[in-house]
C-alpha positions as CSV (number, residue, x, y, z in Angstrom):
1,M,1.4,-13.7,8.8
2,T,-2.6,-12.3,9.9
3,N,-4.5,-10.1,7.8
4,F,-4.2,-7.2,11.0
5,F,-0.4,-7.7,11.2
6,K,0.3,-7.6,7.2
7,A,1.1,-5.2,7.7
8,A,0.2,10.7,-6.2
9,A,1.6,13.6,-7.0
10,V,3.7,16.4,-5.6
11,T,3.5,19.8,-7.1
12,A,6.9,21.1,-5.7
13,L,10.0,18.8,-5.4
14,I,13.3,20.3,-4.3
15,S,15.9,19.6,-7.1
16,M,18.9,17.7,-4.2
17,F,17.0,15.5,-1.8
18,W,18.5,15.4,2.0
19,S,21.8,14.6,3.1
20,C,22.0,11.2,4.5
21,T,24.6,8.9,6.6
22,E,23.2,6.0,3.4
23,D,22.8,8.5,1.0
24,V,25.2,6.8,-1.4
25,T,25.0,6.0,-5.5
26,V,25.7,2.9,-6.2
27,P,26.6,2.1,-9.9
28,D,28.2,-1.6,-8.7
29,D,25.2,-2.7,-7.7
30,G,23.6,-1.6,-11.4
31,I,21.0,1.3,-10.3
32,R,21.2,3.6,-12.8
33,P,19.4,6.5,-13.6
34,S,16.1,6.6,-15.7
35,G,14.2,9.6,-17.6
36,S,10.7,9.5,-16.8
37,A,8.1,12.3,-15.4
38,V,8.2,10.1,-12.2
39,K,10.7,11.6,-9.9
40,G,11.7,8.6,-7.7
41,F,9.3,6.5,-5.0
42,Y,9.3,6.2,-1.0
43,L,9.1,2.6,0.5
44,L,7.8,2.4,3.4
45,N,9.4,-0.7,5.6
46,E,6.9,-1.4,7.9
47,G,9.0,-3.1,10.5
48,S,8.3,-5.6,13.2
49,W,5.6,-5.5,15.1
50,G,6.3,-4.2,18.8
51,H,9.7,-3.2,17.6
52,N,9.2,0.4,16.7
53,N,11.5,-0.3,13.7
54,A,9.3,1.1,10.8
55,T,11.5,2.9,8.2
56,L,11.4,5.1,5.1
57,D,13.6,4.9,2.0
58,Y,13.7,7.0,-1.0
59,F,15.2,6.7,-4.6
60,D,15.8,9.3,-6.9
61,L,15.2,8.1,-10.4
62,S,16.8,10.8,-12.1
63,S,19.8,10.1,-10.1
64,G,20.2,6.6,-9.3
65,T,20.4,7.1,-5.6
66,Y,18.9,5.0,-3.5
67,T,18.6,6.6,0.4
68,R,18.0,4.5,3.2
69,D,15.8,5.4,6.7
70,C,15.8,9.3,5.4
71,F,12.3,10.1,7.7
72,S,14.8,9.4,10.5
73,T,17.4,11.5,9.1
74,A,15.4,14.6,7.9
75,N,13.4,14.3,11.5
76,P,16.5,14.0,14.0
77,D,14.3,15.4,17.2
78,L,11.6,13.0,16.7
79,E,12.6,10.7,19.2
80,Y,11.0,7.5,18.6
81,G,11.3,8.1,14.7
82,L,8.9,6.9,12.3
83,G,7.1,4.6,14.6
84,D,5.9,1.1,15.0
85,V,4.1,-1.2,12.0
86,G,3.8,1.2,8.8
87,N,0.4,0.4,7.3
88,D,0.1,2.6,4.4
89,I,2.2,5.2,2.5
90,F,0.5,7.9,0.0
91,I,1.5,11.6,-1.8
92,S,-1.5,14.3,-2.3
93,G,-0.8,17.2,-3.1
94,D,3.0,18.6,-1.5
95,L,1.8,16.1,1.4
96,L,2.9,13.0,2.6
97,F,0.8,10.4,4.7
98,I,2.0,7.4,6.3
99,I,-0.5,5.1,8.5
100,M,1.5,4.3,11.5
101,N,-1.0,0.9,13.2
102,S,0.7,0.1,16.1
103,S,1.6,3.8,16.8
104,N,-1.6,4.7,16.7
105,I,-0.8,7.8,14.8
106,V,-1.0,9.1,11.0
107,E,2.5,10.7,10.1
108,I,1.9,13.9,7.7
109,A,5.1,15.2,6.3
110,S,6.3,17.2,3.5
111,A,6.5,15.2,0.3
112,S,9.4,16.8,-0.9
113,D,11.7,15.7,1.9
114,A,9.6,14.0,4.5
115,R,10.1,16.2,7.2
116,H,7.2,16.3,10.1
117,I,4.6,18.5,9.9
118,A,2.0,16.5,12.2
119,E,0.8,13.7,13.7
120,V,-3.4,13.3,14.2
121,P,-3.8,10.0,16.4
122,V,-6.0,7.6,15.3
123,P,-6.2,4.2,16.9
124,N,-5.3,1.0,14.7
125,C,-5.4,2.7,11.7
126,R,-5.2,0.8,8.5
127,Y,-5.4,2.6,5.5
128,G,-6.2,6.5,4.3
129,T,-7.3,8.3,1.1
130,V,-8.1,12.5,0.5
131,A,-10.9,13.8,-0.7
132,D,-12.0,17.3,-1.0
133,G,-10.2,18.9,1.4
134,F,-10.0,16.0,4.1
135,L,-8.5,12.9,5.2
136,Y,-10.2,9.6,5.7
137,V,-8.3,6.8,7.4
138,T,-10.0,3.5,8.7
139,S,-9.7,1.8,12.0
140,Y,-10.2,-1.1,13.9
141,A,-11.4,0.9,16.4
142,D,-15.1,-0.1,18.2
143,D,-15.2,-2.8,15.6
144,G,-14.7,-0.6,12.5
145,T,-14.6,2.9,12.5
146,L,-14.0,5.7,9.6
147,Y,-12.0,8.9,10.4
148,K,-12.7,12.0,9.1
149,I,-9.4,14.6,9.5
150,S,-9.3,18.2,8.1
151,L,-6.3,19.1,6.7
152,D,-7.0,22.5,7.5
153,G,-5.3,22.2,10.8
154,Y,-5.3,18.3,11.1
155,K,-8.1,17.7,13.6
156,I,-10.7,15.1,13.7
157,E,-13.8,16.1,12.4
158,G,-15.9,13.2,12.8
159,T,-15.8,9.1,13.2
160,L,-18.4,6.8,11.4
161,K,-19.7,3.2,12.2
162,V,-18.2,1.0,9.4
163,G,-17.9,-3.0,8.7
164,Y,-15.9,-5.0,11.0
165,E,-12.3,-4.0,10.8
166,P,-12.4,-2.0,7.9
167,E,-8.8,-1.9,5.5
168,Q,-8.2,-0.5,2.3
169,L,-10.7,2.2,0.8
170,H,-11.1,4.2,-2.2
171,Y,-12.9,7.7,-3.2
172,H,-15.1,7.5,-6.6
173,D,-17.7,10.5,-7.3
174,G,-18.4,11.4,-4.1
175,F,-18.3,8.4,-2.3
176,I,-15.9,6.3,-0.4
177,Y,-15.7,2.3,-0.8
178,V,-14.6,0.7,2.5
179,L,-13.8,-3.2,2.8
180,N,-14.4,-4.7,5.6
181,S,-12.4,-8.1,6.5
182,G,-14.1,-8.6,9.9
183,G,-10.2,-9.8,10.9
184,Y,-10.9,-10.1,14.9
185,H,-13.7,-11.7,14.4
186,A,-12.2,-15.2,12.7
187,P,-14.0,-17.4,11.2
188,D,-16.7,-15.2,11.1
189,Y,-15.5,-12.6,8.5
190,D,-16.7,-10.0,7.1
191,D,-18.0,-9.8,3.3
192,T,-19.0,-6.2,3.0
193,I,-18.2,-2.9,1.3
194,T,-19.7,0.2,3.2
195,V,-20.3,3.1,0.9
196,V,-20.2,6.4,2.2
197,D,-21.2,9.5,1.1
198,T,-18.7,12.0,2.0
199,E,-21.0,15.1,1.3
200,T,-23.1,13.8,4.5
201,F,-20.4,11.8,6.1
202,T,-23.0,9.0,6.6
203,V,-23.4,5.4,5.2
204,E,-25.4,5.5,1.8
205,K,-25.5,1.6,1.9
206,T,-23.8,-1.8,2.6
207,V,-23.3,-4.0,-0.1
208,Q,-23.1,-8.1,0.9
209,T,-20.7,-9.2,-1.3
210,G,-20.6,-13.1,-0.8
211,F,-16.5,-12.7,-0.5
212,R,-15.0,-13.3,3.2
213,N,-12.5,-11.0,4.6
214,L,-12.0,-8.2,2.1
215,S,-8.7,-6.5,1.9
216,K,-7.6,-4.6,-1.2
217,I,-9.6,-2.2,-3.9
218,I,-8.5,-1.2,-7.1
219,C,-10.3,0.8,-9.3
220,M,-10.3,0.7,-13.3
221,G,-12.7,3.2,-15.1
222,D,-16.0,3.1,-12.7
223,V,-15.6,-0.8,-11.6
224,E,-14.0,-1.7,-7.9
225,Y,-11.9,-4.8,-8.4
226,I,-11.4,-6.5,-4.9
227,T,-9.6,-9.0,-3.4
228,S,-10.9,-11.3,-0.4
229,A,-8.5,-13.0,1.2
230,G,-10.4,-15.9,2.5
231,D,-10.1,-18.2,5.9
232,Y,-6.7,-18.6,5.3
233,G,-8.0,-22.4,5.2
234,E,-10.6,-24.2,2.9
235,D,-11.7,-20.5,2.0
236,P,-8.8,-19.5,-0.8
237,G,-10.6,-16.1,-1.1
238,A,-11.2,-14.3,-4.4
239,V,-10.9,-11.2,-6.9
240,F,-14.3,-10.0,-7.8
241,S,-15.2,-6.9,-9.5
242,Y,-18.1,-4.6,-8.5
243,D,-20.1,-2.1,-10.7
244,P,-22.0,0.6,-8.5
245,A,-23.9,1.6,-11.2
246,S,-25.5,-1.8,-11.7
247,G,-24.9,-3.2,-8.2
248,E,-23.4,-6.1,-10.4
249,I,-20.7,-8.5,-8.5
250,S,-18.5,-10.6,-10.7
251,L,-16.1,-13.3,-9.7
252,I,-13.1,-12.9,-11.5
253,H,-10.5,-15.1,-10.0
254,G,-11.4,-17.9,-7.2
255,Q,-8.0,-17.4,-5.2
256,S,-7.0,-14.0,-3.5
257,V,-3.8,-12.3,-4.5
258,S,-1.4,-11.1,-2.1
259,N,-0.2,-7.9,-3.9
260,W,-1.3,-6.3,-7.0
261,C,-0.8,-2.8,-9.0
262,L,-2.3,-1.3,-12.1
263,F,-0.6,0.2,-15.0
264,G,-2.5,1.1,-17.9
265,D,-5.2,-0.8,-18.6
266,I,-4.1,-4.0,-17.0
267,I,-3.8,-5.2,-13.2
268,Y,-0.5,-6.8,-12.6
269,T,-1.4,-9.3,-9.6
270,Q,1.2,-11.7,-7.4
271,S,0.0,-14.5,-5.0
272,T,1.7,-16.3,-2.9
273,T,0.8,-19.9,-1.5
274,Y,2.8,-22.0,1.2
275,D,3.9,-25.7,1.8
276,E,3.3,-27.9,4.5
277,S,6.9,-26.4,6.1
278,W,5.6,-22.8,5.5
279,D,7.9,-22.6,2.8
280,A,6.7,-19.6,0.4
281,T,6.1,-19.9,-3.3
282,A,5.5,-16.6,-5.3
283,S,3.5,-16.8,-8.4
284,F,2.2,-13.6,-11.2
285,G,-0.5,-13.1,-13.2
286,T,-2.6,-10.6,-14.9
287,I,-6.3,-9.0,-14.8
288,K,-7.5,-7.5,-18.4
289,D,-11.1,-6.8,-19.7
290,A,-12.0,-8.5,-16.5
291,V,-10.3,-11.8,-16.9
292,F,-7.7,-13.3,-14.9
293,S,-4.3,-14.6,-16.6
294,D,-1.1,-16.6,-15.3
295,S,1.6,-14.4,-16.4
296,D,5.4,-14.3,-16.1
297,F,5.7,-10.6,-16.6
298,L,8.7,-10.4,-14.3
299,D,12.0,-12.5,-15.1
300,L,12.9,-14.0,-11.7
301,E,16.0,-16.0,-13.3
302,G,18.7,-16.6,-10.6
303,I,16.1,-14.2,-8.3
304,S,14.9,-15.9,-5.0
305,L,12.1,-14.3,-4.0
306,K,11.6,-15.5,-0.2
307,S,8.4,-13.7,1.2
308,C,7.4,-11.3,-1.7
309,Y,5.5,-8.3,0.5
310,G,4.7,-5.9,-2.0
311,L,4.5,-5.3,-6.4
312,A,4.2,-1.8,-7.6
313,A,4.4,-0.7,-11.2
314,N,6.0,3.1,-12.0
315,P,2.8,4.9,-13.6
316,E,4.7,6.5,-16.4
317,T,7.2,4.0,-17.7
318,G,5.6,0.4,-16.3
319,E,8.8,-0.4,-14.5
320,F,8.0,-2.5,-11.8
321,V,9.1,-2.6,-8.1
322,V,9.1,-6.2,-5.7
323,C,9.4,-6.0,-2.3
324,D,11.1,-8.8,-0.3
325,A,10.4,-9.2,3.2
326,G,12.8,-12.4,3.4
327,D,12.0,-13.6,6.9
328,Y,10.4,-10.3,8.1
329,T,12.7,-9.9,11.1
330,A,15.8,-8.6,9.4
331,E,16.7,-6.0,6.6
332,G,15.2,-6.8,3.3
333,S,15.3,-6.4,-0.5
334,V,13.8,-4.4,-3.2
335,Y,13.9,-5.7,-6.7
336,Y,13.8,-3.1,-9.6
337,F,12.6,-4.2,-12.9
338,N,12.5,-2.7,-16.6
339,A,9.7,-2.3,-18.7
340,D,9.8,-5.6,-20.1
341,G,10.3,-7.6,-17.1
342,S,14.2,-8.2,-17.2
343,L,15.8,-7.4,-14.2
344,S,17.5,-3.8,-13.5
345,W,18.8,-3.2,-9.9
346,S,18.4,-4.6,-6.3
347,H,18.9,-3.1,-3.2
348,T,18.9,-4.0,0.4
349,A,15.7,-2.5,2.2
350,G,14.7,-2.1,5.9
351,V,12.5,-4.5,7.5
352,C,9.4,-5.8,5.5
353,P,9.4,-3.6,2.9
354,S,5.9,-3.5,1.4
355,K,4.2,-0.3,0.1
356,V,5.8,1.9,-3.0
357,C,4.6,5.8,-3.2
358,W,5.4,7.3,-6.1
359,V,6.8,10.7,-6.4
360,Y,6.3,13.2,-9.6
361,S,8.5,15.9,-11.0
362,E,7.8,19.5,-10.7
């Protein structure tokens, strides 16, 4: 799939979630409660492009209950449900934000029960973050735009030109770091990071990285770790670090990673390679102290991952969630692994399960 199609804390959480026709506890499938300050997680199933079949699932760690398509159940009056192609999901305070790429909206809901609060129109929206009372969203509109949205009234306060086709972004110490992909300009992909001063909402500087088609970002300490997707051909992409204080850019790994997550001082990675028949093979690794290593941190014996599409770590326990999109058109699967890498349980998810958003206990 192309780069542009591939498509946290709650301050109060009600003790009982919502009633749902598919809300069932499934002990026979191995799902079991897990004591944790993390209450559970939302899983965004991005759906198939053009089919308006994105959905939202929820897993309650305290009860071992997995709930399918809870956004539609919580919002029966929304005619089109969640929308078309869910691209990003995150929580800030008591708000749940879902970036709906093909529907061209940012859905804002209650983090406690996924009930609709507002939607903001943002064309070709990609990823978002919250900083100082504003929501910032990257968009492919006008070659590359950053939207600034007030959380008081949910109105667009401004737009700012960034690099070509921006993807993920990260806020740190007064600045937003925007990754530019150039996804619509292939083979002339972008290789820049746009640094935005949030106080003035202006471009502080543009950083030339030398790595093309930037896509994902994780911050560890004061250093940004970034993936470059390359050109999906001869250029395999890379993982590199960027230190904003010194401006130093360092190669970490000479190949792009498909998914990654942070737990403690380790970044866990998943990469997908394809053979001549486009059959996918998933491999895993870790980044610690700026060094990449191959690592079988998950026990996949007896598990056939057809299309690994998401990886997340419970921020308290180090347990892992892995999403399998299958053939990208039918229902996918979600796997929950213990911290030691052994499989805890698995469950059927929606179409193209991809993004996990952790929900904290009160």
